[in-house]
Structures are given as structure tokens and as C-alpha cells.
C-alpha positions in Angstrom: -24.1 5.7 -8.4 -21.3 3.4 -7.3 -19.5 6.3 -5.6 -22.6 7.1 -3.6 -22.8 3.5 -2.5 -19.2 3.4 -1.5 -19.5 6.7 0.4 -22.5 5.4 2.3 -20.8 2.1 3.1 -17.6 3.9 4.2 -19.6 6.1 6.6 -20.8 2.9 8.2 -17.4 1.3 8.2 -15.9 4.4 10.0 -18.2 3.5 13.0 -16.5 0.1 13.4 -13.8 -0.5 16.0 -10.3 -0.1 14.6 -9.6 -3.8 14.7 -12.6 -4.6 12.6 -11.8 -1.8 10.1 -8.3 -3.2 9.7 -9.7 -6.7 9.2 -12.1 -5.4 6.5 -9.2 -3.5 4.8 -7.2 -6.7 4.7 -10.1 -8.7 3.3 -10.6 -6.1 0.5 -6.9 -5.9 -0.3 -6.5 -9.7 -0.4 -9.4 -9.7 -2.8 -7.8 -7.1 -5.0 -4.3 -8.6 -5.1 -5.0 -11.2 -7.7 -6.1 -8.4 -10.1 -2.6 -6.8 -9.9 -0.7 -7.2 -13.2 2.3 -9.5 -12.5 4.3 -7.5 -15.0 4.5 -4.7 -12.4 6.2 -6.8 -9.8 9.8 -5.8 -9.1 12.5 -8.3 -9.7 15.2 -9.1 -7.0 17.6 -7.0 -9.0 15.2 -4.1 -9.0 14.8 -4.4 -5.2 18.6 -4.5 -4.7 19.0 -1.4 -7.0 16.5 0.6 -5.0 18.1 -0.4 -1.7 21.5 0.7 -2.9 20.1 4.0 -4.2 18.3 4.6 -0.9 21.4 3.9 1.2 23.5 6.1 -1.1 21.0 8.9 -0.8 20.8 8.6 3.0 24.6 8.7 3.3 24.8 11.8 1.1 22.1 13.5 3.0 23.8 12.7 6.3 27.1 14.2 5.0 25.4 17.4 4.1 23.9 17.9 7.5 
């Protein structure tokens, strides 16, 4: 039943102007964020590792082309 309600609501939302749809999306996401488990947040070291890996991958891909 909840899926039917969400589908009906989304059909109405799709009729809104883009600016209002984006505003609604932001409101929904801001409401969901507190429910996110803080244990899944990346540390500063994690972020640095992924940046290094991405840069290395990009450099290697550039060399191959």
C-alpha cells in the first residue's frame, strides 16, 4: 500500500516545476540524513586514500591512451 501511495504522490510531484521538485528533494533528503548511521561516514584518511587512488587511476588511464 505504501508503494501505491508513493507512486501516486510522485505522479503529482512530476507535474511541479523543476525548482519546486528540487526543493522537495532537498527537504526529503535533509529529513533522511539524521537516520544515516554515523559509522558509515568516511574518515579524512579514507577520503585522502580515495583521492590518491582516483588520481593514480586517472594517470594510468591517460598513459594508456
